[in-house]
N, C-alpha and C positions, 0 to 999 in steps of 0.2 A: 746189088752184088749178092752173092751167095757164099756161105761158109759150110765146110764139112768138118764134123767133129766125131771122134771115137773115144769112148771112155772119158768124156769131159775134156779131151785135148783137141784143140782146133788143129786140123791137119792142113787145110788149105782154104783159100779165099779167091773168088773170081775177081776180075777187074770190074770196076763200076762202069755202067753205061749211062750216059747223060741224056736226060729228057726223052725217055722211051718207056711207054707204059707196057710194052711187050718185048723186053730185051731178049736177045739171042747171044749167049755167051760163047757158044762153040768152044767150050773149055774141056780139056782132058787132063787128068792128073793121075799118075800112078803113085801109090804110096806103099813103101815096103815097111811093114810093121814088125818090129822085133819084140819078143816077150809074149807072155800068155795073156790072151784076151778072153775074159769070161764069156761063156756062151750066152749069158743074160745081158751082155752089153748091147748097145745100139749104135748105129751110124746115124748121126743127126745132121740134116741139111736144113739150114736156116736161110731165108731170103730177106734182104734188108733194102731199104731205100736210103741212100747216103744223103745227108744234109750238111751243108757247110756251116750254117749259123746256129744249128741246134743238134740235139742228139739224133742219131740215125733212127729211122722208123722201122720197127719189126713188121714184116709183111706176112709171115707165116713160116711153117716148118713141116717137114716130113721126117719120119723115123723108120729105120729098117733094122730088124733084129739080126745080130751076128749069127744066131741059131739058123735063121733062114738063109743068110748069105754064105756062111762058111760050113756049117754042119750039113744042112740039107742041100747045099750047093745050088740054090735057086737065086739067080740074079734078079735085081729089082730093075725092071725096064718098063718105061711107058710114061703116061701122063698121070701125075699125082696131085690131088687137091691139097692145097696148103691148109694146115691146121693151126689153131691157136696154142700158145703155151699154157694159158689159163682159160677157164670157161668164160670169163668176163671179157676176154679180148675178141675183137671183131676182125676177122681176116677174110680175104677173098683171093681167088686166083689159083693157078696151078703151076706146076713145073714139070718139064719133060726131062727125064734123065735116065741114065743107066749106071748101076753100081754092081760090080761083080767081084767075087773073091777067087783068086787063083792060088790054090794050095801048093806050097813049095816053089812058087815062081820066083826066080831070081832076075833082077833087072839086067838088061843088056847094057854094056858100057856106054853106048851112045844115047841111051834114054834119059830123059829128065825125070828123076825119081827122088821124091822126098823120103828120107829114111827117118823113121820115128820109133822110139822105144816107148811102149805103153807106160803112161804116167809121166813121161818126160815133158818138160816145159819147152814148147817150140815157138813161143811167142816172139822170139827175136830172129827166127828163121826168115830169110828173105823169101817171099812167096814166089812161086813159079809163075812166070808170065806166059799166058796162053798164046800170045802172038808168036812165041818162039817154038811152039809145040810142033814136033814132026808129024803128029797126027791129031786130029780133033774129033770130038763127039759132040752132038747137040746136047747141051745141058742147061 
């Protein structure tokens, strides 16, 4: 599964895919963020392997600066090599995704949108199920 965080707040998590070394989540999630996000903040995407009998295994991460996404308005699209959290970690693999910032965009009433205030604890929020998505992107 993969998680997406902003300013240390987890925004969403994909569903886990069982017994697949090359999972395709086809997951799309719009997030309406309220509050001021520092330009130095990052959007962090982490990839994990879920384990039933032990702790989940960290597979790697990619990070994108809010400066690039929101200020320069350059979306992050393509295949990205997973990176370790620490130099001593060994990771391999990549992730294909697209992340874009839409300035001033308001969600449509029929859209599945997670509303988050920067710094808010959303750990109890029921995560959006990608199966119910009206549109999907390869992620």
